[in-house]
Steps between C-alpha positions, in 0.01 A plus 500: 500500500653242276206265559258779409684562174511130414126479576427775258198728496265227371613255768461766771152580382405136498640455856293800617186359335559172676546669839177692440308173452644343817255488791676393825227626733441144626863451603563742794295318769741197456807718579552466864834684537491834674526781241524876478350689210660838446352775287536877473202716605509678158544187288150521352556210255616251755330604830176314434688187411723530805188522722336199327822289533549583873129410557522177312818369681416330830797651682578827331555853607459803279741790529392811312781749489365854562564737208692237305435413133575191286875507521526592874774244547710718272356845549484469882746233569544592874127473546492168323792365691338601833194325403680189395702506816189513695344213305807287558514578869783743492497786757376828340719805524390757748 
């Protein structure tokens, strides 16, 4: 929070504009590490990007959490932890 305050509104807006101009679409094929892409089913803003990222990464799996929204790691932490545990190889609860 202190960093955001130090950056100020103008700095934050400039950073957001710079991010908007970034085009990293050529980069994912070079990433060879296995990856999971998590997204909530009701996260309308990020779901298309999650699908694109998972499709672009050579060794990625997409996990779409049923009924979950943007903050499902907070709003449905048990569901998120179960998905994360599965992705990390932990046994799932019965």
